[in-house]
FIGU-754344 format. One record per atom (N, C-alpha, C): residue in three letters; z, x, y; atom name; residue number from 1. Coordinates in pm, whole numbers, plus 50000, padded with zeros to 5 digits. Last residue first. Example, Ala and Ser with C-alpha at 12.3 -4.5 7.8 and 13.67 -1.06 7.14 Angstrom:
{'SER', {50708, 51285, 49775}, 'N', 2}
{'SER', {50714, 51367, 49894}, 'CA', 2}
{'SER', {50787, 51290, 50003}, 'C', 2}
{'ALA', {50780, 51319, 49431}, 'N', 1}
{'ALA', {50780, 51230, 49550}, 'CA', 1}
{'ALA', {50780, 51320, 49670}, 'C', 1}
This chain:
{'ARG', {28451, 68040, 02616}, 'N', 107}
{'ARG', {28531, 68067, 02496}, 'CA', 107}
{'ARG', {28673, 68098, 02530}, 'C', 107}
{'VAL', {28260, 67792, 02759}, 'N', 106}
{'VAL', {28356, 67898, 02785}, 'CA', 106}
{'VAL', {28440, 67918, 02659}, 'C', 106}
{'PHE', {27926, 67703, 02801}, 'N', 105}
{'PHE', {28044, 67696, 02717}, 'CA', 105}
{'PHE', {28133, 67817, 02745}, 'C', 105}
{'GLN', {27732, 67509, 03004}, 'N', 104}
{'GLN', {27783, 67643, 02982}, 'CA', 104}
{'GLN', {27914, 67628, 02906}, 'C', 104}
{'PRO', {27434, 67311, 03003}, 'N', 103}
{'PRO', {27577, 67327, 02980}, 'CA', 103}
{'PRO', {27614, 67473, 02960}, 'C', 103}
{'SER', {27211, 67267, 03265}, 'N', 102}
{'SER', {27232, 67332, 03135}, 'CA', 102}
{'SER', {27382, 67353, 03117}, 'C', 102}
{'MET', {26997, 67040, 03418}, 'N', 101}
{'MET', {27132, 67092, 03404}, 'CA', 101}
{'MET', {27143, 67158, 03269}, 'C', 101}
{'GLU', {26769, 66908, 03639}, 'N', 100}
{'GLU', {26788, 67003, 03529}, 'CA', 100}
{'GLU', {26932, 67053, 03530}, 'C', 100}
{'TYR', {26768, 66560, 03709}, 'N', 99}
{'TYR', {26792, 66698, 03749}, 'CA', 99}
{'TYR', {26815, 66786, 03626}, 'C', 99}
{'LEU', {26743, 66308, 03606}, 'N', 98}
{'LEU', {26653, 66349, 03714}, 'CA', 98}
{'LEU', {26660, 66498, 03744}, 'C', 98}
{'SER', {26939, 66260, 03420}, 'N', 97}
{'SER', {26804, 66278, 03370}, 'CA', 97}
{'SER', {26706, 66324, 03478}, 'C', 97}
{'SER', {27180, 66206, 03545}, 'N', 96}
{'SER', {27157, 66342, 03498}, 'CA', 96}
{'SER', {27013, 66365, 03453}, 'C', 96}
{'THR', {27183, 66025, 03849}, 'N', 95}
{'THR', {27165, 66027, 03704}, 'CA', 95}
{'THR', {27130, 66168, 03659}, 'C', 95}
{'PRO', {27284, 66064, 04114}, 'N', 94}
{'PRO', {27264, 65930, 04059}, 'CA', 94}
{'PRO', {27248, 65926, 03907}, 'C', 94}
{'LEU', {27523, 66235, 04267}, 'N', 93}
{'LEU', {27423, 66263, 04164}, 'CA', 93}
{'LEU', {27399, 66132, 04089}, 'C', 93}
{'CYS', {27598, 66270, 04598}, 'N', 92}
{'CYS', {27602, 66175, 04488}, 'CA', 92}
{'CYS', {27488, 66207, 04392}, 'C', 92}
{'PHE', {27762, 66360, 04888}, 'N', 91}
{'PHE', {27696, 66413, 04769}, 'CA', 91}
{'PHE', {27711, 66309, 04659}, 'C', 91}
{'ALA', {27749, 66332, 05242}, 'N', 90}
{'ALA', {27781, 66272, 05112}, 'CA', 90}
{'ALA', {27698, 66336, 05002}, 'C', 90}
{'VAL', {27886, 66395, 05542}, 'N', 89}
{'VAL', {27795, 66455, 05445}, 'CA', 89}
{'VAL', {27838, 66405, 05308}, 'C', 89}
{'ASP', {27912, 66258, 05855}, 'N', 88}
{'ASP', {27955, 66241, 05717}, 'CA', 88}
{'ASP', {27847, 66299, 05625}, 'C', 88}
{'CYS', {27994, 66413, 06160}, 'N', 87}
{'CYS', {27889, 66372, 06067}, 'CA', 87}
{'CYS', {27951, 66360, 05928}, 'C', 87}
{'PHE', {28108, 66384, 06490}, 'N', 86}
{'PHE', {28143, 66393, 06348}, 'CA', 86}
{'PHE', {28026, 66342, 06266}, 'C', 86}
{'THR', {28112, 66581, 06789}, 'N', 85}
{'THR', {28066, 66466, 06712}, 'CA', 85}
{'THR', {28099, 66491, 06565}, 'C', 85}
{'ARG', {28248, 66669, 07110}, 'N', 84}
{'ARG', {28229, 66691, 06966}, 'CA', 84}
{'ARG', {28174, 66565, 06904}, 'C', 84}
{'SER', {28213, 66833, 07433}, 'N', 83}
{'SER', {28236, 66720, 07343}, 'CA', 83}
{'SER', {28217, 66761, 07198}, 'C', 83}
{'GLY', {28137, 67025, 07612}, 'N', 82}
{'GLY', {28280, 66998, 07599}, 'CA', 82}
{'GLY', {28313, 66884, 07504}, 'C', 82}
{'PRO', {27824, 66870, 07675}, 'N', 81}
{'PRO', {27911, 66986, 07693}, 'CA', 81}
{'PRO', {28059, 66947, 07686}, 'C', 81}
{'LYS', {27726, 66631, 07418}, 'N', 80}
{'LYS', {27744, 66668, 07558}, 'CA', 80}
{'LYS', {27836, 66791, 07568}, 'C', 80}
{'ILE', {27501, 66628, 07164}, 'N', 79}
{'ILE', {27643, 66652, 07192}, 'CA', 79}
{'ILE', {27653, 66702, 07336}, 'C', 79}
{'VAL', {27282, 66404, 07009}, 'N', 78}
{'VAL', {27305, 66492, 07124}, 'CA', 78}
{'VAL', {27456, 66505, 07142}, 'C', 78}
{'GLY', {27125, 66384, 06680}, 'N', 77}
{'GLY', {27192, 66333, 06799}, 'CA', 77}
{'GLY', {27204, 66437, 06907}, 'C', 77}
{'SER', {27088, 66305, 06329}, 'N', 76}
{'SER', {27049, 66374, 06453}, 'CA', 76}
{'SER', {27123, 66312, 06570}, 'C', 76}
{'SER', {27206, 66172, 06122}, 'N', 75}
{'SER', {27123, 66289, 06089}, 'CA', 75}
{'SER', {27075, 66364, 06212}, 'C', 75}
{'PRO', {27550, 66070, 06121}, 'N', 74}
{'PRO', {27413, 66057, 06167}, 'CA', 74}
{'PRO', {27336, 66186, 06142}, 'C', 74}
{'ILE', {27500, 66148, 05785}, 'N', 73}
{'ILE', {27497, 66039, 05882}, 'CA', 73}
{'ILE', {27593, 66071, 05996}, 'C', 73}
{'VAL', {27325, 66287, 05519}, 'N', 72}
{'VAL', {27404, 66318, 05638}, 'CA', 72}
{'VAL', {27387, 66203, 05738}, 'C', 72}
{'THR', {27320, 66324, 05163}, 'N', 71}
{'THR', {27282, 66251, 05283}, 'CA', 71}
{'THR', {27376, 66288, 05396}, 'C', 71}
{'ILE', {27204, 66446, 04859}, 'N', 70}
{'ILE', {27286, 66475, 04977}, 'CA', 70}
{'ILE', {27231, 66394, 05093}, 'C', 70}
{'ILE', {27031, 66348, 04678}, 'N', 69}
{'ILE', {27166, 66372, 04628}, 'CA', 69}
{'ILE', {27261, 66408, 04743}, 'C', 69}
{'PRO', {26791, 66083, 04718}, 'N', 68}
{'PRO', {26853, 66207, 04768}, 'CA', 68}
{'PRO', {26994, 66225, 04711}, 'C', 68}
{'PRO', {26597, 65969, 04439}, 'N', 67}
{'PRO', {26698, 65940, 04543}, 'CA', 67}
{'PRO', {26763, 66071, 04589}, 'C', 67}
{'THR', {26272, 66128, 04413}, 'N', 66}
{'THR', {26398, 66082, 04355}, 'CA', 66}
{'THR', {26495, 66048, 04468}, 'C', 66}
{'LYS', {26050, 66249, 04512}, 'N', 65}
{'LYS', {26041, 66104, 04486}, 'CA', 65}
{'LYS', {26167, 66048, 04422}, 'C', 65}
{'GLU', {26115, 66521, 04535}, 'N', 64}
{'GLU', {26082, 66445, 04655}, 'CA', 64}
{'GLU', {26080, 66294, 04633}, 'C', 64}
{'PHE', {26162, 66698, 04331}, 'N', 63}
{'PHE', {26265, 66597, 04356}, 'CA', 63}
{'PHE', {26233, 66505, 04474}, 'C', 63}
{'LYS', {25961, 66884, 04325}, 'N', 62}
{'LYS', {25975, 66798, 04206}, 'CA', 62}
{'LYS', {26080, 66688, 04225}, 'C', 62}
{'PRO', {25993, 67025, 04575}, 'N', 61}
{'PRO', {25887, 66926, 04556}, 'CA', 61}
{'PRO', {25907, 66833, 04436}, 'C', 61}
{'PRO', {26335, 67045, 04689}, 'N', 60}
{'PRO', {26226, 67099, 04607}, 'CA', 60}
{'PRO', {26123, 66990, 04578}, 'C', 60}
{'ILE', {26425, 66993, 05020}, 'N', 59}
{'ILE', {26421, 66930, 04888}, 'CA', 59}
{'ILE', {26306, 66991, 04808}, 'C', 59}
{'THR', {26636, 67074, 05275}, 'N', 58}
{'THR', {26521, 67121, 05200}, 'CA', 58}
{'THR', {26529, 67066, 05058}, 'C', 58}
{'LEU', {26727, 66883, 05546}, 'N', 57}
{'LEU', {26762, 66919, 05410}, 'CA', 57}
{'LEU', {26636, 66958, 05336}, 'C', 57}
{'LYS', {26826, 66907, 05868}, 'N', 56}
{'LYS', {26706, 66918, 05784}, 'CA', 56}
{'LYS', {26751, 66964, 05647}, 'C', 56}
{'TRP', {26973, 66742, 06134}, 'N', 55}
{'TRP', {26995, 66795, 06000}, 'CA', 55}
{'TRP', {26864, 66793, 05923}, 'C', 55}
{'ASP', {26978, 66821, 06456}, 'N', 54}
{'ASP', {26892, 66747, 06365}, 'CA', 54}
{'ASP', {26908, 66811, 06227}, 'C', 54}
{'TYR', {27106, 66816, 06790}, 'N', 53}
{'TYR', {27115, 66858, 06649}, 'CA', 53}
{'TYR', {27030, 66766, 06564}, 'C', 53}
{'LEU', {27125, 66943, 07116}, 'N', 52}
{'LEU', {27056, 66852, 07025}, 'CA', 52}
{'LEU', {27074, 66904, 06884}, 'C', 52}
{'CYS', {27355, 66969, 07364}, 'N', 51}
{'CYS', {27314, 67032, 07238}, 'CA', 51}
{'CYS', {27251, 66923, 07151}, 'C', 51}
{'ASP', {27363, 67021, 07716}, 'N', 50}
{'ASP', {27353, 66930, 07603}, 'CA', 50}
{'ASP', {27305, 67007, 07480}, 'C', 50}
{'PHE', {27549, 67311, 07834}, 'N', 49}
{'PHE', {27433, 67223, 07829}, 'CA', 49}
{'PHE', {27440, 67130, 07710}, 'C', 49}
{'LYS', {27755, 67488, 07815}, 'N', 48}
{'LYS', {27738, 67420, 07943}, 'CA', 48}
{'LYS', {27628, 67316, 07942}, 'C', 48}
{'GLY', {27950, 67484, 07502}, 'N', 47}
{'GLY', {27862, 67541, 07603}, 'CA', 47}
{'GLY', {27853, 67455, 07729}, 'C', 47}
{'SER', {28072, 67382, 07289}, 'N', 46}
{'SER', {28159, 67449, 07385}, 'CA', 46}
{'SER', {28078, 67517, 07494}, 'C', 46}
{'ASN', {28039, 67124, 07091}, 'N', 45}
{'ASN', {27958, 67191, 07192}, 'CA', 45}
{'ASN', {28052, 67250, 07296}, 'C', 45}
{'ILE', {28094, 67092, 06752}, 'N', 44}
{'ILE', {28159, 67104, 06882}, 'CA', 44}
{'ILE', {28068, 67181, 06975}, 'C', 44}
{'LEU', {28088, 66890, 06472}, 'N', 43}
{'LEU', {28004, 66974, 06557}, 'CA', 43}
{'LEU', {28065, 66973, 06696}, 'C', 43}
{'THR', {28234, 66854, 06162}, 'N', 42}
{'THR', {28257, 66842, 06305}, 'CA', 42}
{'THR', {28166, 66939, 06378}, 'C', 42}
{'VAL', {28189, 66669, 05873}, 'N', 41}
{'VAL', {28148, 66789, 05945}, 'CA', 41}
{'VAL', {28167, 66762, 06094}, 'C', 41}
{'LYS', {28356, 66551, 05593}, 'N', 40}
{'LYS', {28332, 66531, 05735}, 'CA', 40}
{'LYS', {28297, 66666, 05797}, 'C', 40}
{'GLN', {28234, 66462, 05273}, 'N', 39}
{'GLN', {28297, 66563, 05358}, 'CA', 39}
{'GLN', {28262, 66530, 05502}, 'C', 39}
{'LEU', {28255, 66274, 04975}, 'N', 38}
{'LEU', {28226, 66278, 05117}, 'CA', 38}
{'LEU', {28302, 66391, 05185}, 'C', 38}
{'SER', {28098, 66185, 04678}, 'N', 37}
{'SER', {28200, 66269, 04738}, 'CA', 37}
{'SER', {28160, 66291, 04883}, 'C', 37}
{'LYS', {28038, 65914, 04461}, 'N', 36}
{'LYS', {28006, 65979, 04588}, 'CA', 36}
{'LYS', {28126, 66062, 04635}, 'C', 36}
{'GLU', {27906, 65880, 04133}, 'N', 35}
{'GLU', {28023, 65881, 04220}, 'CA', 35}
{'GLU', {27986, 65957, 04347}, 'C', 35}
{'ASN', {27696, 65909, 03956}, 'N', 34}
{'ASN', {27700, 65788, 04040}, 'CA', 34}
{'ASN', {27826, 65776, 04126}, 'C', 34}
{'LEU', {27886, 66131, 03760}, 'N', 33}
{'LEU', {27758, 66067, 03785}, 'CA', 33}
{'LEU', {27780, 65935, 03859}, 'C', 33}
{'GLN', {28167, 66280, 03940}, 'N', 32}
{'GLN', {28107, 66217, 03823}, 'CA', 32}
{'GLN', {27970, 66159, 03860}, 'C', 32}
{'VAL', {28263, 66585, 04075}, 'N', 31}
{'VAL', {28201, 66456, 04103}, 'CA', 31}
{'VAL', {28136, 66404, 03976}, 'C', 31}
{'GLU', {28498, 66804, 04200}, 'N', 30}
{'GLU', {28442, 66750, 04076}, 'CA', 30}
{'GLU', {28392, 66608, 04103}, 'C', 30}
{'GLY', {28399, 66926, 04529}, 'N', 29}
{'GLY', {28492, 66901, 04420}, 'CA', 29}
{'GLY', {28420, 66851, 04295}, 'C', 29}
{'PHE', {28231, 67006, 04721}, 'N', 28}
{'PHE', {28251, 66862, 04711}, 'CA', 28}
{'PHE', {28347, 66826, 04598}, 'C', 28}
{'ASN', {28239, 67275, 04926}, 'N', 27}
{'ASN', {28281, 67232, 04794}, 'CA', 27}
{'ASN', {28309, 67081, 04796}, 'C', 27}
{'VAL', {27991, 67441, 05083}, 'N', 26}
{'VAL', {28082, 67328, 05101}, 'CA', 26}
{'VAL', {28112, 67275, 04962}, 'C', 26}
{'ILE', {27904, 67753, 05193}, 'N', 25}
{'ILE', {27927, 67672, 05074}, 'CA', 25}
{'ILE', {28029, 67565, 05107}, 'C', 25}
{'ASN', {27646, 67906, 05370}, 'N', 24}
{'ASN', {27775, 67839, 05378}, 'CA', 24}
{'ASN', {27788, 67752, 05254}, 'C', 24}
{'SER', {27465, 68195, 05450}, 'N', 23}
{'SER', {27493, 68090, 05351}, 'CA', 23}
{'SER', {27633, 68037, 05372}, 'C', 23}
{'THR', {27302, 68248, 05760}, 'N', 22}
{'THR', {27414, 68277, 05673}, 'CA', 22}
{'THR', {27434, 68162, 05575}, 'C', 22}
{'ASN', {27119, 68232, 05962}, 'N', 21}
{'ASN', {27070, 68231, 05824}, 'CA', 21}
{'ASN', {27178, 68267, 05723}, 'C', 21}
{'GLY', {27328, 68055, 06197}, 'N', 20}
{'GLY', {27214, 68139, 06160}, 'CA', 20}
{'GLY', {27175, 68125, 06016}, 'C', 20}
{'PRO', {27693, 68035, 06179}, 'N', 19}
{'PRO', {27560, 67999, 06227}, 'CA', 19}
{'PRO', {27452, 68091, 06170}, 'C', 19}
{'LEU', {27936, 67924, 05940}, 'N', 18}
{'LEU', {27877, 68033, 06016}, 'CA', 18}
{'LEU', {27735, 67997, 06057}, 'C', 18}
{'LEU', {28192, 67680, 05961}, 'N', 17}
{'LEU', {28063, 67721, 05908}, 'CA', 17}
{'LEU', {28002, 67826, 06000}, 'C', 17}
{'THR', {28529, 67676, 05890}, 'N', 16}
{'THR', {28431, 67696, 05995}, 'CA', 16}
{'THR', {28303, 67748, 05933}, 'C', 16}
{'LEU', {28715, 67435, 05729}, 'N', 15}
{'LEU', {28633, 67553, 05705}, 'CA', 15}
{'LEU', {28531, 67562, 05817}, 'C', 15}
{'GLN', {29036, 67289, 05684}, 'N', 14}
{'GLN', {28916, 67304, 05766}, 'CA', 14}
{'GLN', {28848, 67438, 05738}, 'C', 14}
{'SER', {29214, 67037, 05510}, 'N', 13}
{'SER', {29178, 67178, 05523}, 'CA', 13}
{'SER', {29046, 67190, 05597}, 'C', 13}
{'GLY', {29262, 66769, 05464}, 'N', 12}
{'GLY', {29283, 66819, 05600}, 'CA', 12}
{'GLY', {29252, 66966, 05618}, 'C', 12}
{'LYS', {29193, 66663, 05228}, 'N', 11}
{'LYS', {29331, 66710, 05237}, 'CA', 11}
{'LYS', {29362, 66767, 05375}, 'C', 11}
{'ASP', {28922, 66613, 05242}, 'N', 10}
{'ASP', {29013, 66497, 05243}, 'CA', 10}
{'ASP', {29160, 66536, 05248}, 'C', 10}
{'ASP', {28802, 66877, 05466}, 'N', 9}
{'ASP', {28807, 66802, 05340}, 'CA', 9}
{'ASP', {28911, 66691, 05349}, 'C', 9}
{'GLN', {28586, 66949, 05727}, 'N', 8}
{'GLN', {28724, 66915, 05693}, 'CA', 8}
{'GLN', {28724, 66833, 05566}, 'C', 8}
{'VAL', {28390, 67204, 05864}, 'N', 7}
{'VAL', {28400, 67099, 05763}, 'CA', 7}
{'VAL', {28546, 67076, 05733}, 'C', 7}
{'SER', {28234, 67288, 06179}, 'N', 6}
{'SER', {28337, 67303, 06077}, 'CA', 6}
{'SER', {28335, 67183, 05983}, 'C', 6}
{'CYS', {28072, 67468, 06428}, 'N', 5}
{'CYS', {28056, 67369, 06323}, 'CA', 5}
{'CYS', {28163, 67394, 06218}, 'C', 5}
{'ALA', {28004, 67515, 06774}, 'N', 4}
{'ALA', {28082, 67546, 06655}, 'CA', 4}
{'ALA', {28065, 67434, 06555}, 'C', 4}
{'VAL', {27790, 67654, 07012}, 'N', 3}
{'VAL', {27821, 67538, 06930}, 'CA', 3}
{'VAL', {27898, 67586, 06809}, 'C', 3}
{'GLN', {27656, 67754, 07301}, 'N', 2}
{'GLN', {27774, 67779, 07218}, 'CA', 2}
{'GLN', {27811, 67651, 07144}, 'C', 2}
{'MET', {27369, 67904, 07422}, 'N', 1}
{'MET', {27429, 67781, 07375}, 'CA', 1}
{'MET', {27545, 67817, 07282}, 'C', 1}
């Protein structure tokens, strides 16, 4: 199966995400509390068969009952051979009291 995945920011810059167990970093920029930052992810099926995708976000147990800080729409689907689909990945930190944060001071 041949599938490519890339992220395009609001300025049109594109980042190709690496497959497998490789870490990929998507920069949502500076985001204020309760503000949403959106990135578009493009999934391209360059293979010969249908490609099923299903976004799975790992959430630490202590955050399972809090509003999600990352959402993906659509979260699953099918990409036909030679086609592409677009997913919106949104980051929104609803309140600082739900998450552990420690300030860092720069001298």
